[in-house]
C-alpha positions as CSV (number, residue, x, y, z in Angstrom):
1,M,-24.0,9.4,19.2
2,E,-23.3,13.1,19.6
3,K,-22.0,12.5,23.1
4,L,-19.7,9.7,21.9
5,L,-18.5,11.9,19.0
6,K,-17.4,14.5,21.5
7,I,-15.7,11.8,23.6
8,I,-13.7,10.5,20.6
9,K,-12.6,13.9,19.6
10,E,-11.4,14.6,23.1
11,K,-9.5,11.3,23.3
12,A,-7.9,11.9,19.9
13,A,-6.7,15.3,21.1
14,L,-5.5,13.8,24.4
15,Y,-3.5,10.9,22.9
16,K,-2.1,12.9,19.9
17,E,1.3,13.5,21.6
18,E,1.5,9.9,22.7
19,V,0.9,8.7,19.1
20,I,3.5,11.2,17.8
21,I,6.0,9.6,20.1
22,I,5.1,6.1,18.9
23,R,5.3,7.3,15.2
24,R,8.7,8.8,15.7
25,H,10.0,5.6,17.4
26,L,8.8,3.6,14.4
27,H,10.1,6.1,11.9
28,Q,13.6,6.0,13.6
29,N,13.7,2.2,13.6
30,P,12.4,1.1,10.2
31,E,12.6,-2.5,9.0
32,L,12.2,-4.0,5.6
33,S,9.4,-6.2,4.4
34,F,9.1,-9.5,6.4
35,E,11.9,-8.4,8.6
36,E,9.9,-6.3,11.0
37,Y,10.9,-8.2,14.2
38,N,11.6,-5.3,16.4
39,T,8.7,-3.4,15.1
40,S,6.5,-6.3,15.9
41,K,7.9,-6.5,19.5
42,Y,7.2,-2.8,20.0
43,V,3.6,-3.1,18.8
44,C,3.1,-6.0,21.1
45,S,4.5,-4.0,24.0
46,K,2.0,-1.2,23.4
47,L,-0.9,-3.6,23.2
48,D,0.2,-5.1,26.5
49,E,0.4,-1.6,27.9
50,F,-3.2,-0.9,26.7
51,G,-4.5,-4.2,28.0
52,I,-5.5,-5.6,24.6
53,K,-5.3,-9.3,23.9
54,Y,-3.5,-10.3,20.8
55,Q,-1.9,-13.1,18.8
56,S,1.6,-12.5,17.4
57,G,3.9,-14.4,15.1
58,I,1.5,-14.6,12.1
59,V,3.6,-14.7,9.0
60,K,6.4,-14.3,11.6
61,T,5.9,-10.6,12.4
62,G,2.2,-10.0,12.0
63,I,-0.1,-9.4,14.9
64,V,-3.8,-9.6,15.4
65,G,-5.5,-7.9,18.4
66,L,-9.1,-8.1,19.5
67,I,-11.2,-5.6,21.3
68,E,-14.6,-7.0,22.4
69,G,-17.5,-4.7,23.1
70,I,-21.0,-5.6,24.3
71,N,-22.3,-8.7,22.7
72,P,-19.0,-9.4,20.9
73,N,-20.4,-12.0,18.5
74,S,-23.0,-9.7,17.0
75,K,-20.6,-8.1,14.4
76,T,-16.9,-8.0,13.7
77,I,-15.0,-5.3,11.8
78,A,-11.3,-5.4,11.0
79,L,-8.9,-2.4,11.0
80,R,-5.6,-2.9,9.2
81,A,-2.1,-1.2,9.3
82,D,1.1,-2.2,7.6
83,L,4.5,-2.5,9.4
84,D,7.3,-2.5,6.8
85,A,9.6,0.2,5.4
86,L,11.4,0.7,2.1
87,P,15.1,0.4,1.0
88,I,15.6,4.2,0.8
89,V,18.4,6.3,2.4
90,E,16.6,9.0,4.4
91,E,17.6,12.7,3.8
92,N,15.3,14.4,6.3
93,D,17.1,16.4,8.9
94,V,14.9,15.5,11.9
95,S,15.5,14.2,15.4
96,Y,13.8,10.9,14.5
97,K,15.7,10.3,11.3
98,S,16.1,6.6,10.5
99,V,19.1,5.0,12.3
100,N,19.0,2.0,10.0
101,E,21.1,3.0,7.1
102,G,19.4,2.5,3.7
103,V,15.9,1.8,5.3
104,M,13.2,4.4,5.6
105,H,9.5,4.7,6.3
106,A,9.0,6.6,3.0
107,C,5.5,5.2,2.4
108,G,4.0,6.2,5.8
109,H,3.6,2.8,7.3
110,D,4.9,4.2,10.6
111,V,1.9,6.5,10.4
112,H,-0.5,3.7,9.7
113,T,0.9,1.5,12.6
114,S,1.1,4.3,15.2
115,S,-2.4,5.4,14.2
116,L,-3.9,2.0,14.6
117,L,-2.3,1.8,18.0
118,G,-3.9,5.1,18.9
119,V,-7.3,3.8,17.6
120,A,-6.8,0.6,19.7
121,K,-6.3,2.6,22.8
122,I,-9.4,4.8,22.2
123,L,-11.7,1.9,21.3
124,N,-10.6,-0.2,24.2
125,E,-11.5,2.6,26.5
126,V,-15.0,2.9,25.1
127,K,-15.7,-0.8,24.5
128,N,-18.7,-0.7,26.8
129,Q,-20.3,1.8,24.4
130,F,-20.4,-0.4,21.2
131,E,-21.6,-3.8,20.2
132,G,-19.4,-6.3,18.5
133,T,-15.7,-6.9,18.1
134,V,-12.8,-4.9,16.6
135,K,-10.1,-6.9,15.0
136,L,-6.7,-5.1,14.8
137,I,-4.5,-6.3,12.0
138,F,-0.8,-5.3,12.0
139,Q,0.5,-6.7,8.8
140,P,4.0,-7.3,7.5
141,G,5.4,-7.1,4.0
142,E,3.0,-4.8,2.1
143,E,5.9,-3.5,-0.1
144,R,7.1,-6.9,-1.4
145,L,5.4,-9.6,-3.4
146,P,3.5,-11.8,-2.7
147,G,2.3,-9.2,-0.1
148,G,1.8,-9.8,3.6
149,A,-2.0,-9.5,3.2
150,S,-2.1,-12.6,1.0
151,L,0.0,-14.6,3.4
152,M,-1.9,-13.5,6.5
153,I,-5.1,-14.5,4.8
154,K,-3.6,-17.9,4.1
155,E,-2.8,-18.2,7.8
156,G,-6.3,-17.4,8.8
157,V,-6.3,-13.7,9.7
158,M,-9.8,-13.3,8.3
159,E,-11.2,-16.1,10.5
160,N,-11.9,-16.7,14.2
161,P,-13.7,-14.3,14.2
162,T,-14.5,-13.6,10.6
163,P,-14.9,-9.8,10.0
164,D,-18.0,-8.6,8.3
165,L,-15.9,-5.8,6.7
166,I,-12.4,-4.3,6.8
167,I,-11.1,-0.7,6.8
168,G,-7.7,0.7,6.1
169,Q,-6.2,4.2,5.7
170,H,-3.1,5.4,3.8
171,V,-1.2,8.7,4.0
172,Y,-1.8,11.0,1.0
173,P,0.9,13.8,0.7
174,Q,-1.0,15.5,-2.1
175,L,-3.7,16.4,0.5
176,E,-3.5,18.9,3.3
177,A,-3.3,17.5,6.9
178,G,-6.8,17.6,8.5
179,K,-8.5,16.4,5.3
180,V,-9.3,12.9,4.0
181,G,-10.4,11.4,0.8
182,F,-12.8,8.6,-0.3
183,K,-13.8,6.7,-3.5
184,S,-16.4,4.1,-3.8
185,G,-16.0,1.2,-6.3
186,M,-12.9,0.5,-8.3
187,Y,-10.0,2.5,-6.8
188,M,-6.6,1.0,-7.3
189,A,-5.0,-1.1,-10.0
190,S,-3.6,-4.6,-10.0
191,T,0.2,-4.8,-10.3
192,D,2.5,-7.3,-12.0
193,E,6.3,-7.3,-12.3
194,L,7.8,-7.9,-15.7
195,F,11.3,-9.3,-16.3
196,M,12.6,-9.5,-19.8
197,T,16.0,-10.7,-21.2
198,V,16.7,-10.0,-24.9
199,K,19.6,-12.1,-26.2
200,G,21.6,-11.5,-29.3
201,K,25.3,-11.8,-30.4
202,G,27.7,-9.1,-29.1
203,G,30.7,-7.7,-30.8
204,H,32.4,-4.6,-32.2
205,A,29.9,-1.8,-32.6
206,A,31.6,-0.7,-35.8
207,L,30.9,-4.1,-37.4
208,P,27.1,-4.5,-36.7
209,H,26.6,-6.8,-39.7
210,L,28.6,-9.4,-37.7
211,N,26.4,-9.1,-34.6
212,I,22.8,-9.5,-33.5
213,D,22.2,-6.3,-31.7
214,P,20.0,-6.9,-28.5
215,V,19.9,-3.1,-27.9
216,L,18.2,-2.4,-31.2
217,I,15.9,-5.4,-30.7
218,T,15.0,-4.1,-27.2
219,A,14.2,-0.7,-28.7
220,H,11.8,-2.2,-31.2
221,I,10.2,-4.3,-28.4
222,L,9.7,-1.4,-26.0
223,T,8.1,0.7,-28.7
224,S,5.8,-2.0,-29.9
225,L,4.7,-3.1,-26.4
226,Q,3.2,0.3,-25.9
227,Q,0.5,-0.8,-28.4
228,I,-0.8,-2.9,-25.5
229,V,-1.9,0.4,-23.9
230,S,-2.6,2.6,-26.9
231,R,-4.2,0.2,-29.3
232,M,-5.3,-3.0,-27.5
233,S,-6.8,-1.9,-24.2
234,S,-10.3,-0.6,-23.9
235,P,-10.8,3.0,-22.9
236,T,-12.9,1.7,-20.0
237,A,-10.0,-0.4,-18.8
238,P,-7.2,1.9,-17.6
239,T,-3.8,0.3,-18.2
240,V,-0.2,1.3,-17.5
241,L,2.9,-0.4,-18.9
242,S,6.3,1.0,-17.8
243,F,9.9,-0.2,-17.8
244,G,12.1,1.4,-15.2
245,K,15.3,-0.7,-15.4
246,I,17.4,-1.5,-18.5
247,I,20.9,-3.0,-18.3
248,G,22.9,-3.5,-21.5
249,N,26.5,-3.5,-20.2
250,G,28.0,-2.6,-23.5
251,A,30.1,0.4,-24.3
252,T,30.5,3.1,-27.0
253,N,32.1,0.6,-29.3
254,I,30.7,-2.7,-27.8
255,I,27.4,-4.3,-28.6
256,P,26.5,-6.5,-25.6
257,D,25.3,-10.1,-25.8
258,K,22.1,-9.4,-23.9
259,V,19.9,-6.6,-22.5
260,E,17.9,-7.1,-19.2
261,L,14.8,-5.2,-18.4
262,E,12.4,-4.8,-15.5
263,G,9.0,-3.2,-15.6
264,T,5.5,-3.1,-14.3
265,F,2.0,-3.7,-15.7
266,R,-1.1,-2.2,-14.1
267,A,-4.7,-2.8,-14.9
268,M,-8.2,-2.7,-13.5
269,D,-9.9,-5.6,-15.3
270,E,-8.8,-9.2,-14.5
271,K,-9.9,-10.7,-17.9
272,W,-7.9,-8.0,-19.7
273,R,-5.0,-8.4,-17.3
274,E,-4.6,-12.1,-18.3
275,E,-5.0,-11.4,-22.0
276,A,-2.4,-8.6,-21.8
277,H,0.1,-11.0,-20.2
278,V,-0.2,-13.3,-23.2
279,K,0.0,-10.5,-25.8
280,M,3.1,-8.9,-24.3
281,K,5.0,-12.2,-24.1
282,K,4.0,-13.2,-27.7
283,M,4.8,-9.7,-29.1
284,A,8.3,-9.5,-27.4
285,E,9.3,-13.0,-28.4
286,S,8.1,-12.6,-32.0
287,I,9.9,-9.3,-32.5
288,A,13.2,-10.7,-31.1
289,E,12.9,-13.9,-33.3
290,S,12.2,-11.8,-36.4
291,M,15.4,-9.9,-35.8
292,G,17.5,-12.9,-35.2
293,G,17.6,-12.9,-31.4
294,K,15.6,-14.4,-28.6
295,C,13.5,-13.0,-25.8
296,E,12.7,-14.5,-22.4
297,F,9.6,-12.7,-21.0
298,K,8.5,-13.4,-17.4
299,V,5.5,-12.1,-15.7
300,V,5.4,-12.2,-11.8
301,K,1.7,-11.7,-10.9
302,G,1.2,-9.3,-8.1
303,Y,-1.7,-7.7,-6.2
304,P,-5.2,-7.7,-7.6
305,F,-7.2,-4.5,-8.1
306,L,-8.6,-2.8,-5.0
307,V,-12.3,-2.2,-4.9
308,N,-14.1,-0.1,-2.2
309,D,-17.5,-1.5,-1.2
310,E,-20.0,1.3,-2.0
311,V,-22.1,0.8,1.1
312,V,-19.2,0.6,3.5
313,T,-17.3,3.5,1.8
314,D,-20.4,5.8,1.7
315,K,-21.0,5.1,5.4
316,A,-17.4,5.8,6.2
317,K,-17.4,9.0,4.1
318,Q,-20.5,10.2,6.0
319,A,-18.8,9.5,9.3
320,A,-15.9,11.5,8.1
321,I,-18.1,14.4,7.2
322,D,-19.7,14.3,10.6
323,F,-16.3,14.1,12.3
324,L,-14.3,16.6,10.2
325,G,-16.9,18.7,8.3
326,K,-17.9,18.4,4.7
327,E,-15.2,20.9,3.6
328,N,-12.5,18.5,4.8
329,V,-13.7,15.4,3.0
330,I,-12.9,15.1,-0.7
331,D,-13.7,12.6,-3.5
332,L,-10.7,10.7,-4.9
333,D,-9.8,9.7,-8.4
334,L,-8.8,6.3,-9.7
335,R,-5.2,5.4,-9.0
336,M,-2.9,3.2,-11.0
337,T,-0.8,2.5,-7.9
338,A,-1.4,-0.7,-6.1
339,E,-1.8,-2.0,-2.6
340,D,-2.0,-5.4,-1.1
341,F,-5.0,-4.3,1.0
342,A,-6.7,-5.3,-2.3
343,Y,-6.5,-8.9,-1.2
344,Y,-8.9,-8.1,1.7
345,S,-11.2,-6.2,-0.6
346,Q,-11.5,-9.2,-2.8
347,I,-13.0,-11.4,-0.1
348,K,-14.8,-8.9,2.2
349,P,-16.5,-5.5,1.9
350,A,-13.8,-3.0,2.3
351,C,-13.0,0.7,2.6
352,F,-9.5,2.1,1.9
353,Y,-9.3,5.8,2.3
354,R,-6.7,8.5,2.3
355,L,-5.3,10.6,5.1
356,G,-4.0,14.1,4.2
357,T,-0.5,14.7,5.5
358,N,0.7,17.8,3.6
359,N,1.6,21.2,5.0
360,E,3.1,23.6,2.5
361,S,3.8,26.2,5.1
362,K,6.1,23.8,6.9
363,N,7.6,22.6,3.5
364,I,6.2,19.1,4.1
365,N,5.2,18.1,0.6
366,S,7.5,15.4,-0.6
367,G,5.8,12.4,-2.4
368,L,5.7,8.8,-1.3
369,H,8.7,6.6,-1.8
370,T,11.1,9.6,-1.8
371,S,14.1,10.2,0.6
372,T,12.5,13.4,2.0
373,F,8.9,12.1,2.6
374,N,7.5,13.3,6.0
375,I,4.2,14.3,7.4
376,D,2.6,17.1,9.3
377,E,2.1,15.2,12.6
378,N,-1.1,17.1,13.3
379,A,-2.6,14.6,10.8
380,L,-2.2,11.9,13.5
381,E,-5.0,13.4,15.6
382,T,-7.2,13.2,12.5
383,A,-6.1,9.6,11.8
384,I,-6.8,8.2,15.3
385,G,-10.0,10.1,15.8
386,L,-11.6,9.5,12.4
387,M,-10.8,5.7,12.2
388,S,-12.2,5.3,15.8
389,W,-15.3,7.2,14.7
390,I,-15.7,5.1,11.5
391,A,-15.4,1.9,13.5
392,L,-18.0,3.1,16.1
393,N,-20.5,4.0,13.3
394,E,-20.3,0.4,12.2
395,L,-20.7,-1.0,15.7
396,K,-23.1,1.4,17.3
397,N,-25.7,-0.2,19.6
């Protein structure tokens, strides 16, 4: 394997500039969730160029490629990347700035897709040196419910052939480029979207006794709902409840008829998740009723929690240590963010790890989902080399 390790490192260095070009093209031409038509065509053109067979049009824009090594039926592993961008106006002053106004790869999916294409090129060139099959999953719609992963699974992406395990990576702007992070077991939270409408009776703000104030009712509901986190959830079941959007449409002297809210609920325990949904709804409705109003509380269930299989993750972490050195591999903490890769982790052993992209000396340090997010492109050499090496460690003959 030492000889193969050297080959992979050489190929990663050799193809780094090509992958940077691919990444910049994707970054400059972002498309929103489930609208990645040109992105999909571009990925297909690259797979054609590399001589890799694939199937396109899965959930309209999704693609699945296959690289068959020696004895292809012996084992199958899946590698996944996401295609979609976010509705954000980019503020970076770079030559590859988004040309699609209001759309930006602010979550690094351009990195994930370009990296997987680089991995595909490398693995296809060494397919006579491993046993089994590599399944390349280019997935649409990670950023929007119900999540492209769930839809691709419904359309059979985890069949014909069925992978024994699946691996994914995600950019991590809090970590320096050249480093990666892993965590076995429970890693990321489930996510649900909350929509609440509090109804009252509007009128003159100076005559509150003639009104039923939905703003005041909303204030009581918001304060009380935090008991779900502070008093009802177990310390062993991390929970987050946040509301990020409130619309009242009154004025300094006008009490509105209704207040509309949108929020998110995150958890790491499915039983508690279901219980919390019921508790939140009952609490909000009861408070509104007790104050003379009404509350409509809707939960849109999103992605499940993401769990990293201990065996697969420990093996991938060791491969990373062998590839990058122990000093460049860190242990990650639990995250209350969510990822639709979780759907794969619910049905097959999975490893979802983090790729460092930060470079303080170049002032590349903006967080995910911001208008100035960018990466140190040296991270792409790490990305394509490491994922190739992790795959080969699963398929070594």
